[in-house]
C-alpha positions as CSV (number, residue, x, y, z in Angstrom):
1,M,124.6,35.3,3.7
2,S,127.5,35.3,6.2
3,G,127.7,38.0,8.9
4,S,129.1,41.3,7.5
5,I,129.6,44.9,8.4
6,L,127.9,47.1,5.8
7,H,129.5,50.4,4.9
8,L,127.6,52.9,2.9
9,V,129.5,55.0,0.4
10,L,128.4,58.4,-1.2
11,E,130.7,60.4,-3.4
12,T,130.8,63.5,-5.5
13,P,131.7,62.9,-9.2
14,G,135.4,62.5,-9.7
15,C,136.3,60.8,-6.5
16,H,136.6,57.2,-7.9
17,S,135.7,55.8,-4.5
18,L,135.4,52.3,-5.8
19,E,139.0,52.3,-7.0
20,V,140.2,53.9,-3.7
21,L,138.4,51.3,-1.6
22,R,139.4,48.3,-3.7
23,K,143.1,49.4,-3.4
24,A,142.7,50.1,0.4
25,T,141.3,46.5,0.9
26,E,143.3,44.6,-1.7
27,D,145.2,42.6,0.9
28,D,142.1,41.9,3.1
29,F,141.1,38.3,3.6
30,P,138.4,37.4,3.0
31,S,137.9,40.1,0.3
32,P,135.1,42.6,0.8
33,L,132.0,42.6,-1.2
34,F,131.2,45.7,-3.4
35,I,127.5,46.4,-4.0
36,L,127.1,48.9,-6.8
37,S,124.3,51.0,-8.2
38,D,123.3,50.8,-11.9
39,E,125.5,53.8,-12.5
40,F,128.4,51.4,-12.5
41,A,128.2,49.5,-15.8
42,N,131.0,47.2,-15.0
43,V,131.0,45.1,-11.8
44,P,134.4,44.0,-10.6
45,K,135.1,40.4,-9.6
46,G,133.6,39.9,-6.1
47,G,130.9,42.5,-6.7
48,T,127.2,42.7,-7.4
49,H,124.6,45.3,-8.2
50,W,121.8,46.5,-5.9
51,S,118.3,47.5,-6.9
52,F,115.8,49.8,-5.4
53,N,112.1,48.8,-5.4
54,K,109.3,50.2,-3.3
55,E,111.7,52.0,-1.0
56,S,113.7,48.8,-0.3
57,I,117.3,48.0,-1.3
58,T,118.0,44.4,-2.4
59,F,120.9,42.6,-3.9
60,E,121.9,39.0,-4.7
61,L,125.4,37.5,-4.7
62,S,126.8,36.7,-8.1
63,L,128.7,33.6,-8.8
64,D,131.9,35.6,-8.6
65,A,131.1,37.1,-5.2
66,P,132.8,35.7,-2.2
67,P,130.6,33.2,-0.3
68,K,131.9,34.6,3.0
69,Y,133.0,38.1,3.7
70,I,133.6,40.3,6.7
71,E,132.9,43.7,5.1
72,S,130.8,45.0,2.3
73,F,130.5,48.4,0.7
74,L,127.2,49.6,-0.8
75,L,127.8,52.5,-3.2
76,L,124.8,54.9,-3.2
77,S,123.2,56.5,-6.3
78,H,122.9,60.1,-7.4
79,Q,119.7,59.1,-9.3
80,I,117.6,58.3,-6.3
81,D,116.7,60.5,-3.3
82,L,119.3,60.1,-0.6
83,A,116.6,59.9,2.1
84,D,114.9,57.1,0.2
85,Q,118.2,55.2,0.0
86,V,118.8,55.6,3.7
87,E,115.3,54.3,4.5
88,G,116.0,51.4,2.1
89,T,119.2,50.6,3.9
90,I,117.4,50.6,7.3
91,R,114.9,48.1,5.9
92,L,117.8,46.0,4.5
93,L,119.4,45.9,7.9
94,E,116.1,45.0,9.6
95,N,115.4,42.2,7.1
96,D,118.9,40.7,7.1
97,H,120.2,40.2,10.7
98,N,123.5,39.0,9.4
99,L,124.3,42.6,8.3
100,Q,125.5,45.2,10.7
101,M,125.8,48.9,10.0
102,G,129.4,50.0,9.7
103,R,130.5,53.5,8.5
104,F,128.8,56.0,6.2
105,L,131.7,57.2,4.1
106,L,131.4,60.5,2.2
107,F,134.0,61.1,-0.5
108,L,134.3,64.8,-1.6
109,S,136.4,65.8,-4.6
110,A,138.4,68.9,-3.6
111,P,138.5,70.5,-7.1
112,L,134.6,70.5,-7.0
113,L,134.6,72.5,-3.8
114,S,136.2,75.5,-5.5
115,D,133.3,75.7,-8.0
116,P,130.4,73.7,-6.5
117,P,127.0,73.2,-8.3
118,A,123.8,75.0,-7.2
119,D,122.4,73.8,-3.9
120,F,125.6,72.1,-3.0
121,L,125.6,73.1,0.7
122,D,122.0,71.8,1.1
123,W,123.0,68.5,-0.4
124,L,126.3,68.4,1.7
125,D,124.5,69.2,5.0
126,A,122.1,66.3,4.4
127,A,125.0,63.9,3.5
128,A,127.0,65.1,6.5
129,H,124.0,64.4,8.7
130,F,124.5,60.7,8.1
131,T,128.3,60.6,7.7
132,D,130.9,59.0,10.0
133,S,133.9,59.7,7.9
134,M,134.3,62.6,5.4
135,L,137.1,61.8,2.9
136,F,138.6,64.5,0.7
137,T,140.3,63.5,-2.6
138,G,142.3,65.6,-5.1
139,R,143.8,68.1,-2.7
140,N,146.2,70.7,-4.0
141,N,147.4,74.2,-3.1
142,E,144.5,75.8,-5.1
143,N,141.7,73.9,-3.2
144,S,143.2,73.4,0.3
145,S,141.4,76.5,1.6
146,A,138.1,75.1,0.3
147,I,138.7,71.9,2.2
148,K,139.4,73.8,5.4
149,T,136.2,75.8,5.0
150,I,134.2,72.6,4.8
151,Q,136.0,71.1,7.8
152,D,135.5,74.3,9.9
153,R,131.8,74.4,8.9
154,Y,131.0,71.0,10.5
155,L,133.5,71.5,13.4
156,N,131.7,74.7,14.3
157,M,128.3,72.9,14.0
158,R,129.7,70.3,16.3
159,F,129.2,67.3,14.0
160,P,130.9,64.3,15.5
161,M,132.1,62.8,12.2
162,E,135.8,62.5,11.4
163,S,137.5,64.0,8.3
164,F,140.5,62.7,6.4
165,I,142.4,64.0,3.4
166,L,143.4,61.2,1.1
167,G,146.7,61.6,-0.7
168,K,149.9,59.9,-1.6
169,K,150.6,58.8,1.9
170,S,148.8,55.7,3.3
171,A,145.5,56.6,4.8
172,P,144.5,55.2,8.3
173,W,141.9,52.8,6.9
174,S,141.6,50.8,10.2
175,R,140.4,54.1,11.8
176,I,138.3,55.2,8.8
177,L,136.5,51.9,8.7
178,D,136.1,51.5,12.5
179,P,132.4,50.7,12.8
180,T,132.1,52.8,15.9
181,P,129.4,55.4,15.0
182,R,130.5,59.0,14.5
183,R,127.4,60.3,12.7
184,L,125.0,62.9,13.9
185,S,121.9,60.8,12.9
186,H,120.8,57.9,15.0
187,V,118.7,56.2,12.3
188,F,121.0,53.2,11.9
189,D,121.2,52.6,15.7
190,S,119.3,49.8,17.4
191,P,115.7,50.8,18.1
192,D,116.1,49.6,21.7
193,L,118.7,52.4,22.3
194,L,116.8,55.3,20.8
195,E,114.8,58.0,22.4
196,A,111.5,58.8,20.6
197,D,112.9,61.9,19.0
198,E,115.8,59.9,17.6
199,S,113.7,57.4,15.6
200,P,113.9,57.4,11.8
201,V,110.4,58.9,11.4
202,N,111.6,61.9,13.4
203,D,114.9,62.3,11.7
204,R,115.1,65.8,10.1
205,Y,115.8,64.3,6.6
206,L,113.5,61.3,6.8
207,E,110.5,62.9,8.5
208,R,107.4,63.1,6.3
209,L,104.5,65.6,6.3
210,S,100.9,64.5,6.4
211,T,100.9,64.7,2.6
212,G,103.6,62.0,2.5
213,E,106.2,64.5,1.2
214,R,109.5,65.0,3.0
215,A,109.6,67.8,5.6
216,R,113.0,68.6,4.2
217,K,114.0,67.6,0.8
218,V,117.6,66.6,-0.3
219,P,118.4,68.1,-3.7
220,L,119.5,65.7,-6.4
221,I,122.3,68.0,-7.6
222,F,124.3,65.3,-9.5
223,K,121.3,63.6,-11.2
224,D,121.8,63.0,-14.9
């Protein structure tokens, strides 16, 4: 596998992040690789599926996937605990030194913000903890205040992540996909650069109790 920057993608239902990212990178050469969960029945040309086994994420390149690529996008699942997927990605990066962590992209559907499901803020706080770029889709006059409420929440909490509202105008994708970290969590950083309290085992969402359970669970609010 050639060297590649790996972006993680998490979305709320209705964002169509795969279509957004494919359009944003349609002129890129070489083309990026899209690594999809089983929730995506159809894999586009140049894509593949990932699987989760014993807390590890694995994938194999299909015959249609580009043999060399600069960027890849791994779209996360709503059927598997977010913390487990983060740990699986850490192991993937440890086992494949050709992969480098890029951005954690969080797509939020603005219409959903006006009428969110139960435990939404608990889920969102956990997702934002790992996020570099928060991307809002479907903005209109009715939900613009809900977007600002979310933006203000994390601004007041001093989260370093950036936020962008995607619309008809061209989005600044070179900035959105800049691999420079803007996330609160340090779990994807090189272990050589971490303080003891910044290691994955001490991360607030990855930490486990003596029983093996998570100290803080992330709700599966979009699970089928």
